[in-house]
SEDRENGU-970542 format. One line per 8 residues: their letters; for each residue x, y, z of C-alpha. Coordinates in steps of 0.5 Angstrom, whole numbers, always signed. Example, Ala and Ser with C-alpha at 12.3 -4.5 7.8 and 13.67 -1.06 7.14 Angstrom:
BEGIN
AS> +25,-9,+16 | +27,-2,+14
//
This chain:
BEGIN
MKVNQLSY> +213,+498,+279 | +215,+503,+286 | +211,+507,+289 | +216,+514,+288 | +214,+512,+280 | +207,+512,+281 | +208,+519,+286 | +211,+523,+280
FLAIVEAG> +207,+519,+274 | +201,+522,+278 | +204,+529,+279 | +205,+529,+272 | +199,+527,+269 | +196,+532,+274 | +201,+538,+272 | +200,+536,+266
SLSGAAQS> +207,+538,+264 | +214,+535,+265 | +216,+541,+268 | +211,+544,+272 | +211,+537,+275 | +219,+537,+276 | +217,+545,+281 | +211,+541,+284
LGVAQPAL> +216,+535,+286 | +223,+539,+288 | +226,+534,+282 | +231,+535,+276 | +227,+534,+269 | +231,+530,+266 | +231,+526,+272 | +224,+525,+272
SQHIANLE> +224,+523,+265 | +228,+519,+266 | +223,+515,+272 | +217,+515,+267 | +221,+511,+260 | +223,+507,+267 | +216,+506,+269 | +214,+505,+261
QELDVALL> +218,+500,+259 | +217,+495,+266 | +209,+496,+264 | +211,+496,+256 | +207,+500,+255 | +206,+508,+253 | +203,+512,+259 | +204,+519,+257
ERSSRGVS> +204,+523,+250 | +208,+529,+249 | +206,+536,+245 | +208,+542,+245 | +202,+544,+249 | +205,+539,+255 | +203,+532,+256 | +197,+527,+256
TTPAGDLL> +195,+520,+258 | +194,+514,+254 | +189,+510,+255 | +193,+505,+259 | +196,+512,+262 | +189,+513,+264 | +188,+506,+267 | +194,+507,+272
YEHARTIV> +192,+513,+274 | +185,+510,+276 | +191,+505,+281 | +196,+510,+282 | +191,+514,+285 | +188,+510,+290 | +196,+506,+291 | +198,+512,+293
RQIERAET> +194,+515,+297 | +192,+507,+302 | +200,+507,+302 | +199,+515,+305 | +193,+513,+309 | +197,+506,+312 | +204,+511,+315 | +199,+517,+318
DVRHLGQS> +195,+511,+322 | +203,+508,+323 | +205,+514,+325 | +199,+517,+330 | +197,+511,+333 | +193,+512,+338 | +192,+520,+337 | +185,+523,+334
PSGEIVVV> +186,+521,+326 | +189,+527,+322 | +189,+528,+313 | +183,+529,+308 | +178,+525,+306 | +173,+525,+300 | +166,+525,+301 | +160,+524,+296
LAASVSQI> +153,+525,+297 | +147,+524,+292 | +145,+530,+291 | +138,+528,+293 | +140,+529,+301 | +147,+533,+299 | +144,+539,+302 | +141,+536,+307
ISPVLATS> +146,+532,+311 | +151,+537,+308 | +152,+542,+314 | +151,+537,+319 | +157,+531,+317 | +162,+538,+317 | +160,+540,+324 | +160,+534,+327
VAERFPEV> +167,+531,+323 | +169,+538,+326 | +167,+538,+333 | +171,+531,+333 | +176,+531,+329 | +179,+537,+329 | +185,+536,+324 | +180,+533,+319
NLIIQEGM> +180,+536,+312 | +173,+534,+309 | +172,+535,+303 | +164,+534,+302 | +162,+533,+294 | +155,+533,+290 | +154,+528,+285 | +149,+524,+280
SINIAKLV> +148,+517,+283 | +149,+514,+276 | +157,+517,+277 | +158,+516,+285 | +159,+509,+285 | +165,+509,+280 | +168,+516,+284 | +169,+511,+289
ESGRADLA> +171,+504,+286 | +176,+509,+282 | +178,+512,+289 | +177,+519,+288 | +172,+519,+293 | +172,+516,+300 | +165,+515,+302 | +158,+516,+299
FVPSAIMP> +152,+515,+300 | +148,+514,+294 | +141,+510,+292 | +143,+504,+288 | +141,+497,+286 | +147,+494,+284 | +154,+495,+288 | +161,+496,+284
SGVESEHM> +165,+490,+286 | +170,+494,+287 | +166,+497,+293 | +164,+496,+300 | +157,+498,+301 | +152,+499,+308 | +144,+499,+307 | +142,+505,+311
LVEELALG> +135,+508,+308 | +129,+506,+304 | +125,+513,+301 | +119,+512,+298 | +117,+516,+291 | +112,+521,+291 | +107,+524,+286 | +109,+533,+288
GARGSEGD> +105,+539,+285 | +104,+545,+287 | +99,+546,+292 | +92,+549,+289 | +93,+546,+282 | +90,+541,+281 | +90,+534,+286 | +92,+538,+292
TDEPIDFE> +92,+533,+297 | +96,+528,+302 | +91,+523,+300 | +97,+517,+297 | +95,+516,+289 | +95,+510,+284 | +101,+509,+280 | +96,+510,+274
LACEFPLV> +92,+517,+276 | +99,+519,+277 | +102,+518,+270 | +96,+523,+267 | +99,+529,+271 | +104,+532,+266 | +111,+531,+269 | +118,+534,+268
LPSRPHYI> +123,+529,+271 | +130,+527,+270 | +132,+524,+262 | +136,+518,+262 | +138,+514,+265 | +137,+517,+270 | +134,+510,+276 | +127,+514,+277
RNTLEQVA> +126,+515,+270 | +128,+509,+268 | +124,+505,+273 | +118,+510,+272 | +118,+508,+264 | +119,+500,+265 | +113,+499,+271 | +109,+503,+265
FDQGLRLN> +110,+500,+260 | +109,+493,+263 | +102,+495,+267 | +101,+499,+259 | +101,+505,+260 | +104,+512,+258 | +107,+518,+262 | +105,+524,+260
IKAEQDSP> +112,+526,+261 | +112,+534,+260 | +119,+537,+259 | +126,+534,+262 | +130,+537,+267 | +137,+534,+271 | +138,+539,+275 | +136,+537,+283
RLLPRMVA> +136,+544,+285 | +132,+547,+278 | +126,+541,+277 | +123,+542,+284 | +123,+549,+283 | +119,+547,+277 | +114,+544,+280 | +113,+549,+286
SGYAYSVL> +112,+554,+280 | +105,+551,+277 | +110,+548,+271 | +109,+542,+272 | +108,+536,+277 | +114,+530,+278 | +115,+524,+281 | +121,+523,+285
PENGFSEV> +123,+520,+292 | +121,+525,+298 | +127,+527,+301 | +128,+530,+293 | +123,+536,+293 | +127,+539,+299 | +131,+544,+295 | +124,+548,+294
PDLGSIFM> +126,+554,+299 | +118,+553,+303 | +117,+546,+302 | +109,+547,+304 | +108,+550,+297 | +108,+544,+295 | +103,+537,+296 | +107,+531,+296
RKIVHPDF> +103,+523,+295 | +105,+517,+296 | +104,+514,+290 | +101,+507,+291 | +99,+500,+286 | +104,+499,+285 | +108,+502,+292 | +115,+505,+290
SRSLHIIW> +122,+506,+294 | +128,+506,+293 | +135,+504,+298 | +140,+509,+299 | +147,+506,+301 | +154,+509,+304 | +159,+505,+299 | +167,+506,+301
PRVAAQDR> +172,+501,+296 | +174,+496,+298 | +181,+497,+299 | +179,+502,+304 | +176,+497,+309 | +181,+497,+314 | +183,+504,+313 | +181,+508,+320
LTIEVRAI> +180,+515,+317 | +174,+512,+313 | +172,+507,+318 | +171,+513,+324 | +168,+518,+318 | +164,+513,+315 | +162,+511,+323 | +160,+520,+323
LRDVIAEL> +155,+520,+317 | +152,+513,+320 | +150,+517,+326 | +149,+523,+323 | +143,+519,+318 | +140,+516,+323 | +140,+523,+327 | +137,+526,+321
VSTGHLRG> +131,+521,+320 | +129,+521,+327 | +129,+528,+327 | +124,+528,+320 | +129,+532,+318 | +132,+526,+311 | +125,+523,+310 | +124,+515,+309
HLKKN> +125,+510,+314 | +133,+507,+316 | +134,+500,+314 | +134,+495,+320 | +141,+491,+318
//
């Protein structure tokens, strides 16, 4: 395989047609078709399916697409690092943040990167925890800040933050206090929780099962925006990391009680693709992300405590 073949393949998949890719690349369509035919012959597998509507990838094409994205991106990064040695980093970097902390971290991270590296195009995305690590492993994201107990083999990770889980409810409702609450008692409150296989839902149900308890689940809600607002409205209670309640417009409208017996917490990690461990842009932005998290914890804007490595 040659790099230009992979670049052509990526362009075709992303354009959805040979003609569209040929136009964007400035390459004649017959020549582009021949490059793909040669690539399919070399790999002895069909990569694309042609139809009157354009092209789509086969399962083998899907797999090659994931690898090609990472390979081409790393080559581009290598060229940039070498050509601009000693200069300020430039280029595009994609950072994905867990939904529970994205609105807290995003503004500070964007400002910090822009001030230090004005030629860097920072793209911040928000994702659900169960999908973020896969985005990083596949090369679709360069960095992420995500809660996860088990990391995929294709990523490097740095344990950054530990946050406690709390029972949250509307001020003035039953149970309104800031005192810790036993898990057994928390199970009795009508709860709105994320649906399975969300990490928190699975964890709560497993501990409840182990202790012979049953969660009083009133509703399911997977939106990190809507769920805490449902709690603030008095509709139900919820068990979330404390940062998960930050979407409430007026945080003073809810109470949060740390759950004890047992204690519940979750760990958040900065992760990046293993192949990008020495990529300069990734290293620089990772350092900024680390500093931003530490600053937000020290000022109390991000709840939890930093993991001492």
